[in-house]
mmJSON file of the N, C-alpha and C atoms, coordinates in Angstrom:
{"data_MODEL":{"atom_site":{
"group_PDB":["ATOM","ATOM","ATOM","ATOM","ATOM","ATOM","ATOM","ATOM","ATOM","ATOM","ATOM","ATOM","ATOM","ATOM","ATOM","ATOM","ATOM","ATOM","ATOM","ATOM","ATOM","ATOM","ATOM","ATOM","ATOM","ATOM","ATOM","ATOM","ATOM","ATOM","ATOM","ATOM","ATOM","ATOM","ATOM","ATOM","ATOM","ATOM","ATOM","ATOM","ATOM","ATOM","ATOM","ATOM","ATOM","ATOM","ATOM","ATOM","ATOM","ATOM","ATOM","ATOM","ATOM","ATOM","ATOM","ATOM","ATOM","ATOM","ATOM","ATOM","ATOM","ATOM","ATOM","ATOM","ATOM","ATOM","ATOM","ATOM","ATOM","ATOM","ATOM","ATOM","ATOM","ATOM","ATOM","ATOM","ATOM","ATOM","ATOM","ATOM","ATOM","ATOM","ATOM","ATOM","ATOM","ATOM","ATOM","ATOM","ATOM","ATOM","ATOM","ATOM","ATOM","ATOM","ATOM","ATOM","ATOM","ATOM","ATOM","ATOM","ATOM","ATOM","ATOM","ATOM","ATOM","ATOM","ATOM","ATOM","ATOM","ATOM","ATOM","ATOM","ATOM","ATOM","ATOM","ATOM","ATOM","ATOM","ATOM","ATOM","ATOM","ATOM","ATOM","ATOM","ATOM","ATOM","ATOM","ATOM","ATOM","ATOM","ATOM","ATOM","ATOM","ATOM","ATOM","ATOM","ATOM","ATOM","ATOM","ATOM","ATOM","ATOM","ATOM","ATOM","ATOM","ATOM","ATOM","ATOM","ATOM","ATOM","ATOM","ATOM","ATOM","ATOM","ATOM","ATOM","ATOM","ATOM","ATOM","ATOM","ATOM","ATOM","ATOM","ATOM","ATOM","ATOM","ATOM","ATOM"],
"id":[1,2,3,4,5,6,7,8,9,10,11,12,13,14,15,16,17,18,19,20,21,22,23,24,25,26,27,28,29,30,31,32,33,34,35,36,37,38,39,40,41,42,43,44,45,46,47,48,49,50,51,52,53,54,55,56,57,58,59,60,61,62,63,64,65,66,67,68,69,70,71,72,73,74,75,76,77,78,79,80,81,82,83,84,85,86,87,88,89,90,91,92,93,94,95,96,97,98,99,100,101,102,103,104,105,106,107,108,109,110,111,112,113,114,115,116,117,118,119,120,121,122,123,124,125,126,127,128,129,130,131,132,133,134,135,136,137,138,139,140,141,142,143,144,145,146,147,148,149,150,151,152,153,154,155,156,157,158,159,160,161,162,163,164,165,166,167,168],
"type_symbol":["N","C","C","N","C","C","N","C","C","N","C","C","N","C","C","N","C","C","N","C","C","N","C","C","N","C","C","N","C","C","N","C","C","N","C","C","N","C","C","N","C","C","N","C","C","N","C","C","N","C","C","N","C","C","N","C","C","N","C","C","N","C","C","N","C","C","N","C","C","N","C","C","N","C","C","N","C","C","N","C","C","N","C","C","N","C","C","N","C","C","N","C","C","N","C","C","N","C","C","N","C","C","N","C","C","N","C","C","N","C","C","N","C","C","N","C","C","N","C","C","N","C","C","N","C","C","N","C","C","N","C","C","N","C","C","N","C","C","N","C","C","N","C","C","N","C","C","N","C","C","N","C","C","N","C","C","N","C","C","N","C","C","N","C","C","N","C","C"],
"label_atom_id":["N","CA","C","N","CA","C","N","CA","C","N","CA","C","N","CA","C","N","CA","C","N","CA","C","N","CA","C","N","CA","C","N","CA","C","N","CA","C","N","CA","C","N","CA","C","N","CA","C","N","CA","C","N","CA","C","N","CA","C","N","CA","C","N","CA","C","N","CA","C","N","CA","C","N","CA","C","N","CA","C","N","CA","C","N","CA","C","N","CA","C","N","CA","C","N","CA","C","N","CA","C","N","CA","C","N","CA","C","N","CA","C","N","CA","C","N","CA","C","N","CA","C","N","CA","C","N","CA","C","N","CA","C","N","CA","C","N","CA","C","N","CA","C","N","CA","C","N","CA","C","N","CA","C","N","CA","C","N","CA","C","N","CA","C","N","CA","C","N","CA","C","N","CA","C","N","CA","C","N","CA","C","N","CA","C","N","CA","C","N","CA","C","N","CA","C"],
"label_alt_id":[null,null,null,null,null,null,null,null,null,null,null,null,null,null,null,null,null,null,null,null,null,null,null,null,null,null,null,null,null,null,null,null,null,null,null,null,null,null,null,null,null,null,null,null,null,null,null,null,null,null,null,null,null,null,null,null,null,null,null,null,null,null,null,null,null,null,null,null,null,null,null,null,null,null,null,null,null,null,null,null,null,null,null,null,null,null,null,null,null,null,null,null,null,null,null,null,null,null,null,null,null,null,null,null,null,null,null,null,null,null,null,null,null,null,null,null,null,null,null,null,null,null,null,null,null,null,null,null,null,null,null,null,null,null,null,null,null,null,null,null,null,null,null,null,null,null,null,null,null,null,null,null,null,null,null,null,null,null,null,null,null,null,null,null,null,null,null,null],
"label_comp_id":["MET","MET","MET","LYS","LYS","LYS","SER","SER","SER","ILE","ILE","ILE","TRP","TRP","TRP","GLN","GLN","GLN","GLN","GLN","GLN","ILE","ILE","ILE","LEU","LEU","LEU","ARG","ARG","ARG","TYR","TYR","TYR","PHE","PHE","PHE","TYR","TYR","TYR","ILE","ILE","ILE","GLY","GLY","GLY","LYS","LYS","LYS","LYS","LYS","LYS","ASP","ASP","ASP","PRO","PRO","PRO","ASN","ASN","ASN","ALA","ALA","ALA","PRO","PRO","PRO","LYS","LYS","LYS","THR","THR","THR","ARG","ARG","ARG","TYR","TYR","TYR","VAL","VAL","VAL","ALA","ALA","ALA","MET","MET","MET","MET","MET","MET","HIS","HIS","HIS","GLY","GLY","GLY","MET","MET","MET","ASN","ASN","ASN","ARG","ARG","ARG","ILE","ILE","ILE","SER","SER","SER","ILE","ILE","ILE","ILE","ILE","ILE","LEU","LEU","LEU","PHE","PHE","PHE","VAL","VAL","VAL","ILE","ILE","ILE","ALA","ALA","ALA","ILE","ILE","ILE","ILE","ILE","ILE","ILE","ILE","ILE","LEU","LEU","LEU","ILE","ILE","ILE","PHE","PHE","PHE","LYS","LYS","LYS","LEU","LEU","LEU","LEU","LEU","LEU","ARG","ARG","ARG","ARG","ARG","ARG","HIS","HIS","HIS"],
"label_asym_id":["A","A","A","A","A","A","A","A","A","A","A","A","A","A","A","A","A","A","A","A","A","A","A","A","A","A","A","A","A","A","A","A","A","A","A","A","A","A","A","A","A","A","A","A","A","A","A","A","A","A","A","A","A","A","A","A","A","A","A","A","A","A","A","A","A","A","A","A","A","A","A","A","A","A","A","A","A","A","A","A","A","A","A","A","A","A","A","A","A","A","A","A","A","A","A","A","A","A","A","A","A","A","A","A","A","A","A","A","A","A","A","A","A","A","A","A","A","A","A","A","A","A","A","A","A","A","A","A","A","A","A","A","A","A","A","A","A","A","A","A","A","A","A","A","A","A","A","A","A","A","A","A","A","A","A","A","A","A","A","A","A","A","A","A","A","A","A","A"],
"label_entity_id":["1","1","1","1","1","1","1","1","1","1","1","1","1","1","1","1","1","1","1","1","1","1","1","1","1","1","1","1","1","1","1","1","1","1","1","1","1","1","1","1","1","1","1","1","1","1","1","1","1","1","1","1","1","1","1","1","1","1","1","1","1","1","1","1","1","1","1","1","1","1","1","1","1","1","1","1","1","1","1","1","1","1","1","1","1","1","1","1","1","1","1","1","1","1","1","1","1","1","1","1","1","1","1","1","1","1","1","1","1","1","1","1","1","1","1","1","1","1","1","1","1","1","1","1","1","1","1","1","1","1","1","1","1","1","1","1","1","1","1","1","1","1","1","1","1","1","1","1","1","1","1","1","1","1","1","1","1","1","1","1","1","1","1","1","1","1","1","1"],
"label_seq_id":[1,1,1,2,2,2,3,3,3,4,4,4,5,5,5,6,6,6,7,7,7,8,8,8,9,9,9,10,10,10,11,11,11,12,12,12,13,13,13,14,14,14,15,15,15,16,16,16,17,17,17,18,18,18,19,19,19,20,20,20,21,21,21,22,22,22,23,23,23,24,24,24,25,25,25,26,26,26,27,27,27,28,28,28,29,29,29,30,30,30,31,31,31,32,32,32,33,33,33,34,34,34,35,35,35,36,36,36,37,37,37,38,38,38,39,39,39,40,40,40,41,41,41,42,42,42,43,43,43,44,44,44,45,45,45,46,46,46,47,47,47,48,48,48,49,49,49,50,50,50,51,51,51,52,52,52,53,53,53,54,54,54,55,55,55,56,56,56],
"pdbx_PDB_ins_code":[null,null,null,null,null,null,null,null,null,null,null,null,null,null,null,null,null,null,null,null,null,null,null,null,null,null,null,null,null,null,null,null,null,null,null,null,null,null,null,null,null,null,null,null,null,null,null,null,null,null,null,null,null,null,null,null,null,null,null,null,null,null,null,null,null,null,null,null,null,null,null,null,null,null,null,null,null,null,null,null,null,null,null,null,null,null,null,null,null,null,null,null,null,null,null,null,null,null,null,null,null,null,null,null,null,null,null,null,null,null,null,null,null,null,null,null,null,null,null,null,null,null,null,null,null,null,null,null,null,null,null,null,null,null,null,null,null,null,null,null,null,null,null,null,null,null,null,null,null,null,null,null,null,null,null,null,null,null,null,null,null,null,null,null,null,null,null,null],
"Cartn_x":[-0.651,-0.909,0.19,-0.229,0.716,1.56,2.772,3.659,3.287,3.371,3.044,4.027,5.278,6.281,5.956,5.458,5.06,3.912,2.971,1.837,2.296,3.224,3.735,4.471,5.257,5.949,4.959,3.843,2.824,2.166,1.984,1.395,2.25,3.565,4.477,4.914,4.227,4.505,5.909,6.503,7.828,7.682,6.703,6.498,5.599,5.601,4.78,3.314,2.413,0.986,0.43,-0.553,-1.227,-2.252,-2.134,-3.081,-4.494,-4.649,-5.973,-6.655,-5.975,-6.547,-7.674,-8.741,-9.835,-9.372,-9.897,-9.485,-10.693,-11.103,-12.221,-11.719,-12.574,-12.229,-11.986,-12.783,-12.664,-11.348,-10.9,-9.624,-8.49,-8.566,-7.544,-7.513,-8.687,-8.733,-8.179,-8.469,-7.944,-6.416,-5.863,-4.413,-3.795,-4.464,-3.979,-3.953,-5.009,-5.051,-3.986,-3.78,-2.734,-1.352,-1.127,0.131,0.376,-0.653,-0.536,-0.246,-0.952,-0.746,0.632,1.156,2.496,3.535,3.373,4.314,4.29,3.099,2.996,3.6,3.412,3.988,5.514,6.078,7.539,8.072,7.386,7.8,7.751,6.69,6.575,7.68,8.024,9.116,10.44,10.683,11.925,11.991,10.882,10.841,11.109,10.497,10.732,12.194,12.801,14.209,15.087,14.817,15.594,15.431,14.207,13.976,14.704,14.684,15.388,16.898,17.433,18.872,19.32,18.485,18.821,18.811,17.976,17.836,19.129,19.857,21.072,22.238],
"Cartn_y":[-92.327,-90.908,-90.129,-89.12,-88.331,-87.446,-87.263,-86.357,-84.92,-84.035,-82.627,-82.029,-82.503,-81.982,-82.395,-83.601,-84.035,-83.172,-82.841,-82.016,-80.609,-80.045,-78.708,-78.728,-79.767,-79.868,-79.963,-80.639,-80.723,-79.371,-78.574,-77.245,-76.387,-76.54,-75.74,-76.444,-77.53,-78.286,-78.879,-79.122,-79.734,-81.248,-81.655,-83.081,-83.708,-85.032,-85.78,-85.724,-85.511,-85.437,-86.821,-86.823,-88.06,-88.387,-89.529,-89.852,-90.111,-90.448,-90.731,-89.5,-88.362,-87.137,-86.62,-86.099,-85.551,-84.318,-84.164,-83.045,-82.15,-81.431,-80.516,-79.085,-78.172,-76.758,-76.29,-76.799,-76.38,-76.84,-78.024,-78.515,-77.658,-77.298,-76.446,-75.08,-74.514,-73.217,-73.339,-74.437,-74.647,-74.729,-75.442,-75.542,-74.176,-73.379,-72.033,-71.159,-71.234,-70.451,-70.938,-72.229,-72.771,-72.298,-72.248,-71.743,-70.308,-69.467,-68.06,-67.939,-68.696,-68.581,-69.088,-70.122,-70.61,-69.561,-68.942,-67.912,-66.724,-66.278,-65.156,-65.506,-66.728,-67.163,-67.129,-67.624,-67.627,-66.196,-65.313,-63.91,-63.281,-63.551,-62.993,-63.501,-64.769,-65.324,-64.662,-64.457,-63.803,-62.375,-61.645,-60.276,-60.274,-61.197,-61.272,-61.581,-62.463,-62.793,-61.568,-60.845,-59.64,-58.597,-58.434,-57.455,-57.857,-59.125,-59.594,-59.434,-59.687,-59.56,-58.099,-57.198,-55.782,-55.172,-55.713,-55.173,-55.321,-56.384,-56.651,-55.965],
"Cartn_z":[109.985,110.1,109.36,108.622,107.842,108.738,108.311,109.024,108.67,109.648,109.393,108.399,108.424,107.488,106.06,105.871,104.532,104.014,104.893,104.493,104.112,104.882,104.571,103.227,102.972,101.69,100.535,100.748,99.701,99.458,100.517,100.344,99.426,99.522,98.72,97.449,97.071,95.852,95.839,97.006,97.072,97.229,98.022,98.271,97.221,97.204,96.264,96.698,95.753,96.073,96.398,97.29,97.655,96.572,95.899,94.825,95.337,96.604,97.158,97.738,97.727,98.306,97.405,98.019,97.205,96.432,95.211,94.36,94.085,95.086,94.919,95.001,94.606,94.637,96.073,96.991,98.386,99.018,98.66,99.176,98.616,97.351,96.742,97.414,97.711,98.394,99.804,100.482,101.828,101.807,100.83,100.717,100.415,99.605,99.312,100.553,101.353,102.593,103.575,103.638,104.514,104.071,102.74,102.214,102.659,102.527,102.914,104.403,105.242,106.686,107.1,106.456,106.774,106.391,105.226,104.784,105.738,106.133,107.073,108.427,108.873,110.141,110.081,109.0,108.858,108.802,108.081,108.019,109.404,110.168,111.519,112.432,112.34,113.143,112.783,111.487,111.053,111.588,111.528,112.051,113.55,114.285,115.731,116.048,115.297,115.529,115.275,114.181,113.896,114.988,115.486,116.548,117.841,118.151,119.337,119.21,118.036,117.818,117.794,117.306,117.268,118.662,119.529,120.872,121.665,121.438,122.234,121.66],
"occupancy":[1.0,1.0,1.0,1.0,1.0,1.0,1.0,1.0,1.0,1.0,1.0,1.0,1.0,1.0,1.0,1.0,1.0,1.0,1.0,1.0,1.0,1.0,1.0,1.0,1.0,1.0,1.0,1.0,1.0,1.0,1.0,1.0,1.0,1.0,1.0,1.0,1.0,1.0,1.0,1.0,1.0,1.0,1.0,1.0,1.0,1.0,1.0,1.0,1.0,1.0,1.0,1.0,1.0,1.0,1.0,1.0,1.0,1.0,1.0,1.0,1.0,1.0,1.0,1.0,1.0,1.0,1.0,1.0,1.0,1.0,1.0,1.0,1.0,1.0,1.0,1.0,1.0,1.0,1.0,1.0,1.0,1.0,1.0,1.0,1.0,1.0,1.0,1.0,1.0,1.0,1.0,1.0,1.0,1.0,1.0,1.0,1.0,1.0,1.0,1.0,1.0,1.0,1.0,1.0,1.0,1.0,1.0,1.0,1.0,1.0,1.0,1.0,1.0,1.0,1.0,1.0,1.0,1.0,1.0,1.0,1.0,1.0,1.0,1.0,1.0,1.0,1.0,1.0,1.0,1.0,1.0,1.0,1.0,1.0,1.0,1.0,1.0,1.0,1.0,1.0,1.0,1.0,1.0,1.0,1.0,1.0,1.0,1.0,1.0,1.0,1.0,1.0,1.0,1.0,1.0,1.0,1.0,1.0,1.0,1.0,1.0,1.0,1.0,1.0,1.0,1.0,1.0,1.0],
"B_iso_or_equiv":[0.0,0.0,0.0,0.0,0.0,0.0,0.0,0.0,0.0,0.0,0.0,0.0,0.0,0.0,0.0,0.0,0.0,0.0,0.0,0.0,0.0,0.0,0.0,0.0,0.0,0.0,0.0,0.0,0.0,0.0,0.0,0.0,0.0,0.0,0.0,0.0,0.0,0.0,0.0,0.0,0.0,0.0,0.0,0.0,0.0,0.0,0.0,0.0,0.0,0.0,0.0,0.0,0.0,0.0,0.0,0.0,0.0,0.0,0.0,0.0,0.0,0.0,0.0,0.0,0.0,0.0,0.0,0.0,0.0,0.0,0.0,0.0,0.0,0.0,0.0,0.0,0.0,0.0,0.0,0.0,0.0,0.0,0.0,0.0,0.0,0.0,0.0,0.0,0.0,0.0,0.0,0.0,0.0,0.0,0.0,0.0,0.0,0.0,0.0,0.0,0.0,0.0,0.0,0.0,0.0,0.0,0.0,0.0,0.0,0.0,0.0,0.0,0.0,0.0,0.0,0.0,0.0,0.0,0.0,0.0,0.0,0.0,0.0,0.0,0.0,0.0,0.0,0.0,0.0,0.0,0.0,0.0,0.0,0.0,0.0,0.0,0.0,0.0,0.0,0.0,0.0,0.0,0.0,0.0,0.0,0.0,0.0,0.0,0.0,0.0,0.0,0.0,0.0,0.0,0.0,0.0,0.0,0.0,0.0,0.0,0.0,0.0,0.0,0.0,0.0,0.0,0.0,0.0],
"pdbx_formal_charge":[null,null,null,null,null,null,null,null,null,null,null,null,null,null,null,null,null,null,null,null,null,null,null,null,null,null,null,null,null,null,null,null,null,null,null,null,null,null,null,null,null,null,null,null,null,null,null,null,null,null,null,null,null,null,null,null,null,null,null,null,null,null,null,null,null,null,null,null,null,null,null,null,null,null,null,null,null,null,null,null,null,null,null,null,null,null,null,null,null,null,null,null,null,null,null,null,null,null,null,null,null,null,null,null,null,null,null,null,null,null,null,null,null,null,null,null,null,null,null,null,null,null,null,null,null,null,null,null,null,null,null,null,null,null,null,null,null,null,null,null,null,null,null,null,null,null,null,null,null,null,null,null,null,null,null,null,null,null,null,null,null,null,null,null,null,null,null,null],
"auth_seq_id":[1,1,1,2,2,2,3,3,3,4,4,4,5,5,5,6,6,6,7,7,7,8,8,8,9,9,9,10,10,10,11,11,11,12,12,12,13,13,13,14,14,14,15,15,15,16,16,16,17,17,17,18,18,18,19,19,19,20,20,20,21,21,21,22,22,22,23,23,23,24,24,24,25,25,25,26,26,26,27,27,27,28,28,28,29,29,29,30,30,30,31,31,31,32,32,32,33,33,33,34,34,34,35,35,35,36,36,36,37,37,37,38,38,38,39,39,39,40,40,40,41,41,41,42,42,42,43,43,43,44,44,44,45,45,45,46,46,46,47,47,47,48,48,48,49,49,49,50,50,50,51,51,51,52,52,52,53,53,53,54,54,54,55,55,55,56,56,56],
"auth_comp_id":["MET","MET","MET","LYS","LYS","LYS","SER","SER","SER","ILE","ILE","ILE","TRP","TRP","TRP","GLN","GLN","GLN","GLN","GLN","GLN","ILE","ILE","ILE","LEU","LEU","LEU","ARG","ARG","ARG","TYR","TYR","TYR","PHE","PHE","PHE","TYR","TYR","TYR","ILE","ILE","ILE","GLY","GLY","GLY","LYS","LYS","LYS","LYS","LYS","LYS","ASP","ASP","ASP","PRO","PRO","PRO","ASN","ASN","ASN","ALA","ALA","ALA","PRO","PRO","PRO","LYS","LYS","LYS","THR","THR","THR","ARG","ARG","ARG","TYR","TYR","TYR","VAL","VAL","VAL","ALA","ALA","ALA","MET","MET","MET","MET","MET","MET","HIS","HIS","HIS","GLY","GLY","GLY","MET","MET","MET","ASN","ASN","ASN","ARG","ARG","ARG","ILE","ILE","ILE","SER","SER","SER","ILE","ILE","ILE","ILE","ILE","ILE","LEU","LEU","LEU","PHE","PHE","PHE","VAL","VAL","VAL","ILE","ILE","ILE","ALA","ALA","ALA","ILE","ILE","ILE","ILE","ILE","ILE","ILE","ILE","ILE","LEU","LEU","LEU","ILE","ILE","ILE","PHE","PHE","PHE","LYS","LYS","LYS","LEU","LEU","LEU","LEU","LEU","LEU","ARG","ARG","ARG","ARG","ARG","ARG","HIS","HIS","HIS"],
"auth_asym_id":["A","A","A","A","A","A","A","A","A","A","A","A","A","A","A","A","A","A","A","A","A","A","A","A","A","A","A","A","A","A","A","A","A","A","A","A","A","A","A","A","A","A","A","A","A","A","A","A","A","A","A","A","A","A","A","A","A","A","A","A","A","A","A","A","A","A","A","A","A","A","A","A","A","A","A","A","A","A","A","A","A","A","A","A","A","A","A","A","A","A","A","A","A","A","A","A","A","A","A","A","A","A","A","A","A","A","A","A","A","A","A","A","A","A","A","A","A","A","A","A","A","A","A","A","A","A","A","A","A","A","A","A","A","A","A","A","A","A","A","A","A","A","A","A","A","A","A","A","A","A","A","A","A","A","A","A","A","A","A","A","A","A","A","A","A","A","A","A"],
"auth_atom_id":["N","CA","C","N","CA","C","N","CA","C","N","CA","C","N","CA","C","N","CA","C","N","CA","C","N","CA","C","N","CA","C","N","CA","C","N","CA","C","N","CA","C","N","CA","C","N","CA","C","N","CA","C","N","CA","C","N","CA","C","N","CA","C","N","CA","C","N","CA","C","N","CA","C","N","CA","C","N","CA","C","N","CA","C","N","CA","C","N","CA","C","N","CA","C","N","CA","C","N","CA","C","N","CA","C","N","CA","C","N","CA","C","N","CA","C","N","CA","C","N","CA","C","N","CA","C","N","CA","C","N","CA","C","N","CA","C","N","CA","C","N","CA","C","N","CA","C","N","CA","C","N","CA","C","N","CA","C","N","CA","C","N","CA","C","N","CA","C","N","CA","C","N","CA","C","N","CA","C","N","CA","C","N","CA","C","N","CA","C","N","CA","C","N","CA","C"],
"pdbx_PDB_model_num":[1,1,1,1,1,1,1,1,1,1,1,1,1,1,1,1,1,1,1,1,1,1,1,1,1,1,1,1,1,1,1,1,1,1,1,1,1,1,1,1,1,1,1,1,1,1,1,1,1,1,1,1,1,1,1,1,1,1,1,1,1,1,1,1,1,1,1,1,1,1,1,1,1,1,1,1,1,1,1,1,1,1,1,1,1,1,1,1,1,1,1,1,1,1,1,1,1,1,1,1,1,1,1,1,1,1,1,1,1,1,1,1,1,1,1,1,1,1,1,1,1,1,1,1,1,1,1,1,1,1,1,1,1,1,1,1,1,1,1,1,1,1,1,1,1,1,1,1,1,1,1,1,1,1,1,1,1,1,1,1,1,1,1,1,1,1,1,1]
}}}
């Protein structure tokens, strides 16, 4: 079973691509949407941390 961290690295083109993975348009669009959602999640976490730190 693949590690979730390896999959995230592949989304951001940091990790090595799986040669056996299907190369269709739909898979590419899915990876693009996953990239966007991961980036938005990280931005939201950073904003929450800043808000929590400013409160104190």
